[in-house]
N, C-alpha and C positions, 0 to 999 in steps of 0.2 A: 220864584213864587212857590209858596207852600200852602197846602190845605190840610187842616187837622180837624177831625171829627171827635168831639169830646162828649162823654156822658159822665155827669157828676152825681155821685150818690151821697146820701146823708140828709141832714136837715137843711135843704137848700131852696125850698120854695117858700114864698111869703117873706123873704128876708132881703129883698132888693138885689138878688143875685143877678138876674137878667139885665136890670138897669145898670148895675155895676159893669157888666160885660160890655153893654152898649157904650158907656162912657170911655172905658179903656180902649175899645175898638176905635172909637172916634179919635182919641188921643194919639193912637199909634198907627193910624191909617190902615186898619184891618177891616175887610168886608166879611159878611156872613150873616148869621142869624143865631138866635137862642130861643128855646121854648121849654115850658114845663111839660113833662110827661105824666100820664095818669099813674105811673108807679112811684111818683115822688121824686124822680130824678130831674135834673136839668140837662138838656141836650143842646149842643152848640156846634157850629161849624165856623171856622176861621180861615180866611184866605188873605195872604199878603206876603211881604218879605219874611224870610225865615225867622229872623230875630224878633220881629214884631209878633208873629204868630206864637213863638215860644213865650213871649211876655204874656199873651192872653191865656195860654195854657197855665202859666204860673199863677195868674189871677184866679183861675178856676181852682187850683190847689189850695190857695190861701182863703178864698171865699170872702164873705163880708163879716163884719163884727158879730152879727146875729146868726150867721150860718155855722153849721157843724159839718164840715166836709169829711166824708169818709173816703171811699175809693174814687179815683178819677181814671176812667178808661180813655185812652188816647189812641187813635189810629190815623194813619196818613192816607189821603185820597188824592186823586188827580184834581188839580184846580179847575173850576168851571168858569172863572172870570166874573165872579159875583161883584156887585157894586153896592155900596152902602151896607148898613147893618140893621137888620130887622129883629124886633122882639115879637115873637109869635105867641 
């Protein structure tokens, strides 16, 4: 199990970014959450098999058609045993 904490900078709010992450998490069996921050970033946590979490991080780097992803900060954390995926 791997846990990644991600902060995505750029034009990433109001472009279905969090919903895209929810769909990808469901497809790949990844738990966690995603939220918009007041500074314009999207923050997310992904927990699951390493390859699946890597896929979600790649989705963050790619973004959506309407998004313009700038920097993507990724840090590893200890898994907490999350279940499901929440958009906050």
